[in-house]
LOZA-750508 format. One record per atom (N, C-alpha, C): residue in three letters; z, x, y; atom name. Coordinates in steps of 0.02 Angstrom, whole numbers. Each point is the difference from the previous one (the first is absolute). Layout:
BEGIN
residuo: Ala	pz: Z	px: X	py: Y	atomo: CA .
...
//
This chain:
BEGIN
residuo: Unk	pz: 2743	px: 2248	py: -2121	atomo: N .
residuo: Unk	pz: 71	px: 11	py: -3	atomo: CA .
residuo: Unk	pz: 12	px: 75	py: -12	atomo: C .
residuo: Unk	pz: 44	px: 29	py: 38	atomo: N .
residuo: Unk	pz: 18	px: 70	py: -9	atomo: CA .
residuo: Unk	pz: 73	px: 0	py: -23	atomo: C .
residuo: Unk	pz: 9	px: 12	py: -65	atomo: N .
residuo: Unk	pz: 66	px: -6	py: -31	atomo: CA .
residuo: Unk	pz: 3	px: 46	py: -61	atomo: C .
residuo: Unk	pz: 54	px: 37	py: -7	atomo: N .
residuo: Unk	pz: 6	px: 46	py: -56	atomo: CA .
residuo: Unk	pz: 44	px: -27	py: -56	atomo: C .
residuo: Unk	pz: 40	px: -51	py: 12	atomo: N .
residuo: Unk	pz: 46	px: -26	py: -50	atomo: CA .
residuo: Unk	pz: -35	px: -51	py: -44	atomo: C .
residuo: Unk	pz: -7	px: 18	py: -64	atomo: N .
residuo: Unk	pz: -37	px: -44	py: -47	atomo: CA .
residuo: Unk	pz: 30	px: -70	py: -4	atomo: C .
residuo: Unk	pz: 66	px: -4	py: 0	atomo: N .
residuo: Unk	pz: 33	px: -66	py: -3	atomo: CA .
residuo: Unk	pz: -16	px: -42	py: 61	atomo: C .
residuo: Unk	pz: 1	px: 31	py: 59	atomo: N .
residuo: Unk	pz: -16	px: -36	py: 62	atomo: CA .
residuo: Unk	pz: -74	px: -21	py: 0	atomo: C .
residuo: Unk	pz: -44	px: 43	py: -25	atomo: N .
residuo: Unk	pz: -71	px: -17	py: -4	atomo: CA .
residuo: Unk	pz: -9	px: -62	py: -43	atomo: C .
residuo: Unk	pz: 32	px: 1	py: -59	atomo: N .
residuo: Unk	pz: -7	px: -57	py: -46	atomo: CA .
residuo: Unk	pz: 27	px: -64	py: 31	atomo: C .
residuo: Unk	pz: 59	px: 4	py: 31	atomo: N .
residuo: Unk	pz: 29	px: -60	py: 30	atomo: CA .
residuo: Unk	pz: -42	px: -27	py: 58	atomo: C .
residuo: Unk	pz: -24	px: 44	py: 42	atomo: N .
residuo: Unk	pz: -41	px: -22	py: 57	atomo: CA .
residuo: Unk	pz: -66	px: -29	py: -25	atomo: C .
residuo: Unk	pz: -30	px: 30	py: -51	atomo: N .
residuo: Unk	pz: -62	px: -27	py: -28	atomo: CA .
residuo: Unk	pz: 13	px: -69	py: -30	atomo: C .
residuo: Unk	pz: 56	px: -9	py: -35	atomo: N .
residuo: Unk	pz: 17	px: -65	py: -28	atomo: CA .
residuo: Unk	pz: 9	px: -51	py: 56	atomo: C .
residuo: Unk	pz: 34	px: 19	py: 53	atomo: N .
residuo: Unk	pz: 10	px: -45	py: 56	atomo: CA .
residuo: Unk	pz: -67	px: -19	py: 32	atomo: C .
residuo: Unk	pz: -44	px: 49	py: 6	atomo: N .
residuo: Unk	pz: -66	px: -13	py: 30	atomo: CA .
residuo: Unk	pz: -42	px: -47	py: -45	atomo: C .
residuo: Unk	pz: 8	px: 5	py: -66	atomo: N .
residuo: Unk	pz: -36	px: -44	py: -45	atomo: CA .
residuo: Unk	pz: 22	px: -72	py: 8	atomo: C .
residuo: Unk	pz: 61	px: -11	py: 22	atomo: N .
residuo: Unk	pz: 27	px: -68	py: 8	atomo: CA .
residuo: Unk	pz: -23	px: -33	py: 64	atomo: C .
residuo: Unk	pz: -36	px: 37	py: 43	atomo: N .
residuo: Unk	pz: -22	px: -28	py: 64	atomo: CA .
residuo: Unk	pz: -65	px: -39	py: -10	atomo: C .
residuo: Unk	pz: -17	px: -40	py: 50	atomo: N .
residuo: Unk	pz: -61	px: -40	py: -4	atomo: CA .
residuo: Unk	pz: -61	px: 35	py: 28	atomo: C .
residuo: Unk	pz: 11	px: 52	py: 39	atomo: N .
residuo: Unk	pz: -57	px: 38	py: 29	atomo: CA .
residuo: Unk	pz: -23	px: 53	py: -49	atomo: C .
residuo: Unk	pz: -64	px: -1	py: -18	atomo: N .
residuo: Unk	pz: -24	px: 53	py: -45	atomo: CA .
residuo: Unk	pz: 2	px: 67	py: 36	atomo: C .
residuo: Unk	pz: 25	px: 51	py: -34	atomo: N .
residuo: Unk	pz: -1	px: 66	py: 30	atomo: CA .
residuo: Unk	pz: -7	px: 53	py: -53	atomo: C .
residuo: Unk	pz: -40	px: 50	py: 16	atomo: N .
residuo: Unk	pz: -8	px: 58	py: -43	atomo: CA .
residuo: Unk	pz: 48	px: 53	py: 27	atomo: C .
residuo: Unk	pz: 42	px: 25	py: -44	atomo: N .
residuo: Unk	pz: 50	px: 49	py: 20	atomo: CA .
residuo: Unk	pz: -20	px: 69	py: -27	atomo: C .
residuo: Unk	pz: -6	px: 47	py: 46	atomo: N .
residuo: Unk	pz: -11	px: 70	py: -19	atomo: CA .
residuo: Unk	pz: 66	px: 35	py: 10	atomo: C .
residuo: Unk	pz: 23	px: 35	py: -51	atomo: N .
residuo: Unk	pz: 64	px: 36	py: 4	atomo: CA .
residuo: Unk	pz: -13	px: 74	py: 4	atomo: C .
residuo: Unk	pz: 28	px: 32	py: 50	atomo: N .
residuo: Unk	pz: 1	px: 73	py: 3	atomo: CA .
residuo: Unk	pz: 73	px: 20	py: -6	atomo: C .
residuo: Unk	pz: 14	px: 55	py: -37	atomo: N .
residuo: Unk	pz: 68	px: 16	py: -20	atomo: CA .
residuo: Unk	pz: 35	px: 51	py: 45	atomo: C .
residuo: Unk	pz: -35	px: 28	py: 48	atomo: N .
residuo: Unk	pz: 31	px: 47	py: 46	atomo: CA .
residuo: Unk	pz: -40	px: 1	py: 65	atomo: C .
residuo: Unk	pz: 28	px: 31	py: 51	atomo: N .
residuo: Unk	pz: -32	px: 1	py: 65	atomo: CA .
residuo: Unk	pz: -66	px: 37	py: 2	atomo: C .
residuo: Unk	pz: -5	px: 53	py: -38	atomo: N .
residuo: Unk	pz: -63	px: 38	py: -1	atomo: CA .
residuo: Unk	pz: -56	px: -42	py: -31	atomo: C .
residuo: Unk	pz: 15	px: -34	py: -55	atomo: N .
residuo: Unk	pz: -50	px: -43	py: -32	atomo: CA .
residuo: Unk	pz: -20	px: -57	py: 47	atomo: C .
residuo: Unk	pz: 48	px: -28	py: 36	atomo: N .
residuo: Unk	pz: -15	px: -54	py: 47	atomo: CA .
residuo: Unk	pz: -49	px: 23	py: 53	atomo: C .
residuo: Unk	pz: 11	px: 58	py: 28	atomo: N .
residuo: Unk	pz: -45	px: 25	py: 52	atomo: CA .
residuo: Unk	pz: -68	px: 19	py: -29	atomo: C .
residuo: Unk	pz: -2	px: 25	py: -61	atomo: N .
residuo: Unk	pz: -64	px: 14	py: -34	atomo: CA .
residuo: Unk	pz: -39	px: -64	py: -8	atomo: C .
residuo: Unk	pz: 34	px: -53	py: -22	atomo: N .
residuo: Unk	pz: -32	px: -66	py: -7	atomo: CA .
residuo: Unk	pz: -27	px: -25	py: 67	atomo: C .
residuo: Unk	pz: 43	px: 0	py: 50	atomo: N .
residuo: Unk	pz: -20	px: -28	py: 65	atomo: CA .
residuo: Unk	pz: -56	px: 40	py: 33	atomo: C .
residuo: Unk	pz: -2	px: 64	py: -12	atomo: N .
residuo: Unk	pz: -53	px: 42	py: 30	atomo: CA .
residuo: Unk	pz: -61	px: 6	py: -45	atomo: C .
residuo: Unk	pz: 1	px: -35	py: -56	atomo: N .
residuo: Unk	pz: -56	px: -2	py: -47	atomo: CA .
residuo: Unk	pz: -18	px: 70	py: -26	atomo: C .
residuo: Unk	pz: 49	px: 39	py: -16	atomo: N .
residuo: Unk	pz: -12	px: 67	py: -27	atomo: CA .
residuo: Unk	pz: 5	px: -2	py: -76	atomo: C .
residuo: Unk	pz: -27	px: 52	py: -32	atomo: N .
residuo: Unk	pz: 7	px: 8	py: -73	atomo: CA .
residuo: Unk	pz: -23	px: -61	py: -39	atomo: C .
residuo: Unk	pz: 44	px: -24	py: -43	atomo: N .
residuo: Unk	pz: -16	px: -58	py: -43	atomo: CA .
residuo: Unk	pz: -6	px: -65	py: 38	atomo: C .
residuo: Unk	pz: 16	px: 0	py: 63	atomo: N .
residuo: Unk	pz: 2	px: -62	py: 40	atomo: CA .
residuo: Unk	pz: -57	px: -5	py: 50	atomo: C .
residuo: Unk	pz: -57	px: 31	py: -14	atomo: N .
residuo: Unk	pz: -55	px: 0	py: 48	atomo: CA .
residuo: Unk	pz: -28	px: -70	py: 13	atomo: C .
residuo: Unk	pz: 8	px: -45	py: -48	atomo: N .
residuo: Unk	pz: -25	px: -69	py: 8	atomo: CA .
residuo: Unk	pz: 55	px: -49	py: 20	atomo: C .
residuo: Unk	pz: 57	px: 26	py: 21	atomo: N .
residuo: Unk	pz: 57	px: -44	py: 18	atomo: CA .
residuo: Unk	pz: -19	px: -47	py: 56	atomo: C .
residuo: Unk	pz: 26	px: -61	py: -5	atomo: N .
residuo: Unk	pz: -10	px: -50	py: 51	atomo: CA .
residuo: Unk	pz: 65	px: -3	py: 42	atomo: C .
residuo: Unk	pz: -9	px: -10	py: 64	atomo: N .
residuo: Unk	pz: 56	px: -4	py: 46	atomo: CA .
residuo: Unk	pz: 48	px: -56	py: -22	atomo: C .
residuo: Unk	pz: 64	px: 15	py: -8	atomo: N .
residuo: Unk	pz: 47	px: -53	py: -19	atomo: CA .
residuo: Unk	pz: 13	px: -48	py: 58	atomo: C .
residuo: Unk	pz: 16	px: -62	py: -17	atomo: N .
residuo: Unk	pz: 19	px: -50	py: 50	atomo: CA .
residuo: Unk	pz: 69	px: 15	py: 27	atomo: C .
residuo: Unk	pz: 42	px: 29	py: -42	atomo: N .
residuo: Unk	pz: 71	px: 8	py: 15	atomo: CA .
residuo: Unk	pz: 27	px: 57	py: -43	atomo: C .
residuo: Unk	pz: 47	px: 37	py: 27	atomo: N .
residuo: Unk	pz: 32	px: 54	py: -38	atomo: CA .
residuo: Unk	pz: 75	px: -14	py: -5	atomo: C .
residuo: Unk	pz: 24	px: -1	py: -63	atomo: N .
residuo: Unk	pz: 72	px: -3	py: -12	atomo: CA .
residuo: Unk	pz: 21	px: 72	py: -13	atomo: C .
residuo: Unk	pz: 44	px: 27	py: 41	atomo: N .
residuo: Unk	pz: 16	px: 71	py: -1	atomo: CA .
residuo: Unk	pz: 74	px: 12	py: -10	atomo: C .
residuo: Unk	pz: 16	px: 37	py: -53	atomo: N .
residuo: Unk	pz: 69	px: 23	py: -10	atomo: CA .
residuo: Unk	pz: 10	px: 61	py: 44	atomo: C .
residuo: Unk	pz: 61	px: 12	py: 22	atomo: N .
residuo: Unk	pz: 12	px: 60	py: 41	atomo: CA .
residuo: Unk	pz: 16	px: 61	py: -42	atomo: C .
residuo: Unk	pz: 34	px: -9	py: -55	atomo: N .
residuo: Unk	pz: 24	px: 56	py: -41	atomo: CA .
residuo: Unk	pz: -50	px: 14	py: -56	atomo: C .
residuo: Unk	pz: -47	px: 43	py: 15	atomo: N .
residuo: Unk	pz: -55	px: 16	py: -46	atomo: CA .
residuo: Unk	pz: -2	px: 75	py: -14	atomo: C .
residuo: Unk	pz: -27	px: 19	py: -59	atomo: N .
residuo: Unk	pz: -10	px: 71	py: -13	atomo: CA .
residuo: Unk	pz: -62	px: 27	py: 37	atomo: C .
residuo: Unk	pz: -4	px: 65	py: 3	atomo: N .
residuo: Unk	pz: -56	px: 38	py: 29	atomo: CA .
residuo: Unk	pz: -6	px: -8	py: 76	atomo: C .
residuo: Unk	pz: -6	px: -60	py: 23	atomo: N .
residuo: Unk	pz: -3	px: -15	py: 72	atomo: CA .
residuo: Unk	pz: 37	px: -66	py: 9	atomo: C .
residuo: Unk	pz: 54	px: 0	py: 38	atomo: N .
residuo: Unk	pz: 40	px: -61	py: 4	atomo: CA .
residuo: Unk	pz: -34	px: -54	py: 43	atomo: C .
residuo: Unk	pz: 26	px: -60	py: -6	atomo: N .
residuo: Unk	pz: -29	px: -57	py: 35	atomo: CA .
residuo: Unk	pz: -1	px: 6	py: 75	atomo: C .
residuo: Unk	pz: 49	px: 37	py: 27	atomo: N .
residuo: Unk	pz: 2	px: 10	py: 72	atomo: CA .
residuo: Unk	pz: -61	px: 40	py: 23	atomo: C .
residuo: Unk	pz: -17	px: 52	py: -38	atomo: N .
residuo: Unk	pz: -59	px: 40	py: 16	atomo: CA .
residuo: Unk	pz: -64	px: -40	py: -9	atomo: C .
residuo: Unk	pz: -2	px: -40	py: -53	atomo: N .
residuo: Unk	pz: -59	px: -43	py: -12	atomo: CA .
residuo: Unk	pz: -10	px: -49	py: 57	atomo: C .
residuo: Unk	pz: 54	px: -32	py: 21	atomo: N .
residuo: Unk	pz: -2	px: -47	py: 56	atomo: CA .
residuo: Unk	pz: -26	px: 34	py: 63	atomo: C .
residuo: Unk	pz: 26	px: 58	py: 15	atomo: N .
residuo: Unk	pz: -21	px: 37	py: 60	atomo: CA .
residuo: Unk	pz: -74	px: 18	py: -4	atomo: C .
residuo: Unk	pz: -24	px: 23	py: -58	atomo: N .
residuo: Unk	pz: -70	px: 19	py: -8	atomo: CA .
residuo: Unk	pz: -47	px: -60	py: 7	atomo: C .
residuo: Unk	pz: 19	px: -55	py: -31	atomo: N .
residuo: Unk	pz: -42	px: -60	py: 3	atomo: CA .
residuo: Unk	pz: -6	px: -24	py: 72	atomo: C .
residuo: Unk	pz: 56	px: -5	py: 34	atomo: N .
residuo: Unk	pz: 0	px: -27	py: 68	atomo: CA .
residuo: Unk	pz: -32	px: 48	py: 50	atomo: C .
residuo: Unk	pz: -7	px: 64	py: -18	atomo: N .
residuo: Unk	pz: -33	px: 48	py: 45	atomo: CA .
residuo: Unk	pz: -75	px: 6	py: -14	atomo: C .
residuo: Unk	pz: -24	px: -32	py: -54	atomo: N .
residuo: Unk	pz: -70	px: 5	py: -20	atomo: CA .
residuo: Unk	pz: -38	px: -61	py: 26	atomo: C .
residuo: Unk	pz: -50	px: 10	py: 44	atomo: N .
residuo: Unk	pz: -38	px: -58	py: 27	atomo: CA .
residuo: Unk	pz: -34	px: -42	py: -54	atomo: C .
residuo: Unk	pz: -16	px: 29	py: -57	atomo: N .
residuo: Unk	pz: -32	px: -38	py: -54	atomo: CA .
residuo: Unk	pz: 50	px: -42	py: -40	atomo: C .
residuo: Unk	pz: 64	px: 15	py: 6	atomo: N .
residuo: Unk	pz: 51	px: -32	py: -42	atomo: CA .
residuo: Unk	pz: 53	px: -38	py: 40	atomo: C .
residuo: Unk	pz: 8	px: 15	py: 63	atomo: N .
residuo: Unk	pz: 57	px: -24	py: 38	atomo: CA .
residuo: Unk	pz: 6	px: -75	py: 6	atomo: C .
residuo: Unk	pz: -54	px: -37	py: -12	atomo: N .
residuo: Unk	pz: 3	px: -73	py: 7	atomo: CA .
residuo: Unk	pz: 19	px: -35	py: -65	atomo: C .
residuo: Unk	pz: 9	px: 37	py: -54	atomo: N .
residuo: Unk	pz: 22	px: -31	py: -62	atomo: CA .
residuo: Unk	pz: 75	px: -17	py: 7	atomo: C .
residuo: Unk	pz: 18	px: -63	py: -9	atomo: N .
residuo: Unk	pz: 71	px: -18	py: 4	atomo: CA .
residuo: Unk	pz: 40	px: 35	py: -55	atomo: C .
residuo: Unk	pz: 58	px: 25	py: 19	atomo: N .
residuo: Unk	pz: 44	px: 34	py: -47	atomo: CA .
residuo: Unk	pz: 68	px: -33	py: 0	atomo: C .
residuo: Unk	pz: 22	px: -17	py: -60	atomo: N .
residuo: Unk	pz: 68	px: -26	py: -10	atomo: CA .
residuo: Unk	pz: 39	px: 53	py: -38	atomo: C .
residuo: Unk	pz: 52	px: 25	py: 31	atomo: N .
residuo: Unk	pz: 45	px: 45	py: -36	atomo: CA .
residuo: Unk	pz: 44	px: -45	py: -44	atomo: C .
residuo: Unk	pz: -3	px: 13	py: -65	atomo: N .
residuo: Unk	pz: 39	px: -37	py: -49	atomo: CA .
residuo: Unk	pz: 40	px: 52	py: -38	atomo: C .
residuo: Unk	pz: 63	px: 8	py: 18	atomo: N .
residuo: Unk	pz: 40	px: 56	py: -23	atomo: CA .
residuo: Unk	pz: 72	px: -21	py: -13	atomo: C .
residuo: Unk	pz: 36	px: 41	py: -36	atomo: N .
residuo: Unk	pz: 71	px: -13	py: -10	atomo: CA .
residuo: Unk	pz: 42	px: 22	py: 59	atomo: C .
residuo: Unk	pz: -28	px: 41	py: 44	atomo: N .
residuo: Unk	pz: 38	px: 27	py: 56	atomo: CA .
residuo: Unk	pz: 17	px: -54	py: 52	atomo: C .
residuo: Unk	pz: 63	px: -2	py: 18	atomo: N .
residuo: Unk	pz: 23	px: -43	py: 55	atomo: CA .
residuo: Unk	pz: 25	px: 44	py: 57	atomo: C .
residuo: Unk	pz: -17	px: 64	py: -4	atomo: N .
residuo: Unk	pz: 21	px: 49	py: 50	atomo: CA .
residuo: Unk	pz: -30	px: -18	py: 68	atomo: C .
residuo: Unk	pz: 43	px: -6	py: 50	atomo: N .
residuo: Unk	pz: -24	px: -20	py: 67	atomo: CA .
residuo: Unk	pz: -51	px: 49	py: 28	atomo: C .
residuo: Unk	pz: 9	px: 64	py: -15	atomo: N .
residuo: Unk	pz: -48	px: 50	py: 24	atomo: CA .
residuo: Unk	pz: -68	px: -11	py: -32	atomo: C .
residuo: Unk	pz: -2	px: -15	py: -65	atomo: N .
residuo: Unk	pz: -63	px: -14	py: -34	atomo: CA .
residuo: Unk	pz: -34	px: -62	py: 31	atomo: C .
residuo: Unk	pz: 39	px: -51	py: 14	atomo: N .
residuo: Unk	pz: -27	px: -61	py: 29	atomo: CA .
residuo: Unk	pz: -28	px: 14	py: 70	atomo: C .
residuo: Unk	pz: 39	px: 32	py: 42	atomo: N .
residuo: Unk	pz: -22	px: 16	py: 68	atomo: CA .
residuo: Unk	pz: -61	px: 44	py: -1	atomo: C .
residuo: Unk	pz: 2	px: 54	py: -40	atomo: N .
residuo: Unk	pz: -57	px: 46	py: -3	atomo: CA .
residuo: Unk	pz: -63	px: -33	py: -26	atomo: C .
residuo: Unk	pz: 7	px: -45	py: -48	atomo: N .
residuo: Unk	pz: -59	px: -36	py: -27	atomo: CA .
residuo: Unk	pz: -33	px: -42	py: 55	atomo: C .
residuo: Unk	pz: 41	px: -36	py: 37	atomo: N .
residuo: Unk	pz: -28	px: -40	py: 55	atomo: CA .
residuo: Unk	pz: -27	px: 44	py: 55	atomo: C .
residuo: Unk	pz: 31	px: 57	py: 11	atomo: N .
residuo: Unk	pz: -24	px: 47	py: 50	atomo: CA .
residuo: Unk	pz: -70	px: 26	py: -19	atomo: C .
residuo: Unk	pz: -12	px: 4	py: -67	atomo: N .
residuo: Unk	pz: -66	px: 22	py: -25	atomo: CA .
residuo: Unk	pz: -48	px: -59	py: -8	atomo: C .
residuo: Unk	pz: 19	px: -58	py: 26	atomo: N .
residuo: Unk	pz: -42	px: -60	py: 2	atomo: CA .
residuo: Unk	pz: -9	px: -35	py: -67	atomo: C .
residuo: Unk	pz: 51	px: 2	py: -42	atomo: N .
residuo: Unk	pz: -2	px: -41	py: -60	atomo: CA .
residuo: Unk	pz: -3	px: -73	py: 22	atomo: C .
residuo: Unk	pz: -32	px: -42	py: -40	atomo: N .
residuo: Unk	pz: -6	px: -70	py: 18	atomo: CA .
residuo: Unk	pz: 60	px: -41	py: -21	atomo: C .
residuo: Unk	pz: 35	px: 24	py: -52	atomo: N .
residuo: Unk	pz: 57	px: -37	py: -26	atomo: CA .
residuo: Unk	pz: 41	px: 47	py: -43	atomo: C .
residuo: Unk	pz: 66	px: -8	py: 1	atomo: N .
residuo: Unk	pz: 45	px: 41	py: -41	atomo: CA .
residuo: Unk	pz: 43	px: -48	py: -41	atomo: C .
residuo: Unk	pz: -4	px: 6	py: -66	atomo: N .
residuo: Unk	pz: 37	px: -44	py: -45	atomo: CA .
residuo: Unk	pz: 39	px: 42	py: -49	atomo: C .
residuo: Unk	pz: 63	px: -17	py: -10	atomo: N .
residuo: Unk	pz: 41	px: 33	py: -50	atomo: CA .
residuo: Unk	pz: -12	px: -34	py: -68	atomo: C .
residuo: Unk	pz: -17	px: 40	py: -50	atomo: N .
residuo: Unk	pz: -12	px: -26	py: -67	atomo: CA .
residuo: Unk	pz: 64	px: -31	py: -28	atomo: C .
residuo: Unk	pz: -8	px: -54	py: -34	atomo: N .
residuo: Unk	pz: 57	px: -31	py: -34	atomo: CA .
residuo: Unk	pz: -5	px: 15	py: -74	atomo: C .
residuo: Unk	pz: 56	px: 13	py: -31	atomo: N .
residuo: Unk	pz: 3	px: 10	py: -73	atomo: CA .
residuo: Unk	pz: 6	px: -68	py: -35	atomo: C .
residuo: Unk	pz: 11	px: -53	py: 39	atomo: N .
residuo: Unk	pz: 5	px: -67	py: -26	atomo: CA .
residuo: Unk	pz: -71	px: -27	py: -8	atomo: C .
residuo: Unk	pz: -19	px: -18	py: -60	atomo: N .
residuo: Unk	pz: -68	px: -22	py: -14	atomo: CA .
residuo: Unk	pz: -20	px: -61	py: 42	atomo: C .
residuo: Unk	pz: 44	px: -49	py: 5	atomo: N .
residuo: Unk	pz: -16	px: -60	py: 39	atomo: CA .
residuo: Unk	pz: -11	px: 18	py: 74	atomo: C .
residuo: Unk	pz: 42	px: 44	py: 26	atomo: N .
residuo: Unk	pz: -7	px: 21	py: 70	atomo: CA .
residuo: Unk	pz: -65	px: 40	py: 10	atomo: C .
residuo: Unk	pz: -17	px: 43	py: -48	atomo: N .
residuo: Unk	pz: -62	px: 39	py: 4	atomo: CA .
residuo: Unk	pz: -60	px: -48	py: 1	atomo: C .
residuo: Unk	pz: 0	px: -51	py: -43	atomo: N .
residuo: Unk	pz: -55	px: -48	py: -1	atomo: CA .
residuo: Unk	pz: -4	px: -37	py: 67	atomo: C .
residuo: Unk	pz: 58	px: -15	py: 30	atomo: N .
residuo: Unk	pz: 1	px: -33	py: 65	atomo: CA .
residuo: Unk	pz: -30	px: 45	py: 54	atomo: C .
residuo: Unk	pz: 16	px: 64	py: -3	atomo: N .
residuo: Unk	pz: -28	px: 49	py: 47	atomo: CA .
residuo: Unk	pz: -75	px: 4	py: -7	atomo: C .
residuo: Unk	pz: -24	px: 6	py: -62	atomo: N .
residuo: Unk	pz: -72	px: 5	py: -12	atomo: CA .
residuo: Unk	pz: -35	px: -65	py: 22	atomo: C .
residuo: Unk	pz: 30	px: -58	py: -12	atomo: N .
residuo: Unk	pz: -29	px: -63	py: 23	atomo: CA .
residuo: Unk	pz: -4	px: -2	py: 76	atomo: C .
residuo: Unk	pz: 51	px: 25	py: 34	atomo: N .
residuo: Unk	pz: -2	px: 4	py: 73	atomo: CA .
residuo: Unk	pz: -55	px: 45	py: 25	atomo: C .
residuo: Unk	pz: -9	px: 57	py: -34	atomo: N .
residuo: Unk	pz: -55	px: 45	py: 18	atomo: CA .
residuo: Unk	pz: -67	px: -35	py: -9	atomo: C .
residuo: Unk	pz: -7	px: -34	py: -57	atomo: N .
residuo: Unk	pz: -62	px: -37	py: -13	atomo: CA .
residuo: Unk	pz: -13	px: -53	py: 53	atomo: C .
residuo: Unk	pz: 51	px: -40	py: 15	atomo: N .
residuo: Unk	pz: -9	px: -55	py: 48	atomo: CA .
residuo: Unk	pz: -22	px: 25	py: 68	atomo: C .
residuo: Unk	pz: 30	px: 54	py: 23	atomo: N .
residuo: Unk	pz: -18	px: 24	py: 66	atomo: CA .
residuo: Unk	pz: -62	px: 44	py: -1	atomo: C .
residuo: Unk	pz: 0	px: 54	py: -40	atomo: N .
residuo: Unk	pz: -52	px: 50	py: 4	atomo: CA .
residuo: Unk	pz: -65	px: -20	py: -35	atomo: C .
residuo: Unk	pz: 3	px: -42	py: -52	atomo: N .
residuo: Unk	pz: -61	px: -18	py: -36	atomo: CA .
residuo: Unk	pz: -25	px: -70	py: 16	atomo: C .
residuo: Unk	pz: 44	px: -44	py: 25	atomo: N .
residuo: Unk	pz: -21	px: -69	py: 14	atomo: CA .
residuo: Unk	pz: -3	px: -16	py: 75	atomo: C .
residuo: Unk	pz: 40	px: 32	py: 41	atomo: N .
residuo: Unk	pz: 5	px: -17	py: 70	atomo: CA .
residuo: Unk	pz: -35	px: 51	py: 45	atomo: C .
residuo: Unk	pz: 17	px: 63	py: -7	atomo: N .
residuo: Unk	pz: -28	px: 53	py: 43	atomo: CA .
residuo: Unk	pz: -74	px: 9	py: -13	atomo: C .
residuo: Unk	pz: -37	px: 16	py: 52	atomo: N .
residuo: Unk	pz: -71	px: 17	py: -5	atomo: CA .
residuo: Unk	pz: -3	px: 76	py: 0	atomo: C .
residuo: Unk	pz: -25	px: 27	py: -55	atomo: N .
residuo: Unk	pz: -2	px: 73	py: -10	atomo: CA .
residuo: Unk	pz: -71	px: 26	py: 6	atomo: C .
residuo: Unk	pz: -8	px: 64	py: 15	atomo: N .
residuo: Unk	pz: -67	px: 30	py: 1	atomo: CA .
residuo: Unk	pz: -31	px: -5	py: -70	atomo: C .
residuo: Unk	pz: -66	px: -6	py: -5	atomo: N .
residuo: Unk	pz: -32	px: -7	py: -66	atomo: CA .
residuo: Unk	pz: 13	px: 60	py: -44	atomo: C .
residuo: Unk	pz: 13	px: -13	py: -64	atomo: N .
residuo: Unk	pz: 14	px: 55	py: -46	atomo: CA .
residuo: Unk	pz: -63	px: 24	py: -36	atomo: C .
residuo: Unk	pz: -54	px: -37	py: 5	atomo: N .
residuo: Unk	pz: -61	px: 20	py: -35	atomo: CA .
residuo: Unk	pz: -33	px: 62	py: 30	atomo: C .
residuo: Unk	pz: 18	px: 15	py: 61	atomo: N .
residuo: Unk	pz: -31	px: 56	py: 35	atomo: CA .
residuo: Unk	pz: 28	px: 65	py: -28	atomo: C .
residuo: Unk	pz: -42	px: 46	py: -25	atomo: N .
residuo: Unk	pz: 26	px: 64	py: -23	atomo: CA .
residuo: Unk	pz: 37	px: 35	py: 56	atomo: C .
residuo: Unk	pz: 51	px: 37	py: -17	atomo: N .
residuo: Unk	pz: 43	px: 32	py: 49	atomo: CA .
residuo: Unk	pz: -38	px: 44	py: 49	atomo: C .
residuo: Unk	pz: -53	px: 34	py: -23	atomo: N .
residuo: Unk	pz: -37	px: 45	py: 44	atomo: CA .
residuo: Unk	pz: -40	px: -37	py: 52	atomo: C .
residuo: Unk	pz: -10	px: -65	py: -7	atomo: N .
residuo: Unk	pz: -37	px: -39	py: 50	atomo: CA .
residuo: Unk	pz: 45	px: -30	py: 53	atomo: C .
residuo: Unk	pz: 66	px: 7	py: -8	atomo: N .
residuo: Unk	pz: 47	px: -28	py: 48	atomo: CA .
residuo: Unk	pz: 4	px: 47	py: 60	atomo: C .
residuo: Unk	pz: 18	px: -28	py: 58	atomo: N .
residuo: Unk	pz: 12	px: 41	py: 59	atomo: CA .
residuo: Unk	pz: -61	px: 9	py: 39	atomo: C .
//
């Protein structure tokens, strides 16, 4: 998960705990840290490829739009499914995200019940239905 808002991180983690699919959540707090993690640089040299990325658009240091573009342009990362989970309902953000090949665009809800419903929908499709590339493979071995 790439998210800078502590409250949103806590709520999304709570929602994920309520799901039936076990998942380990790694949180990066800005776009630069996310790319460092994904490229296995610095403290993240042993990072494992994530099954799925939940990406906020409005991030410090490097915004989510830049992160999305970099991931989708990188042959080692471009196959990781990305869900933009953001407060933005701006049509330009939505169009540009899909233009950059985001897999799904979801507007965050401030309503706890609705957020849990969103996370359950993500779990049902992305973790229980979709067949994803294996996450055990270190990022440098992909491609």
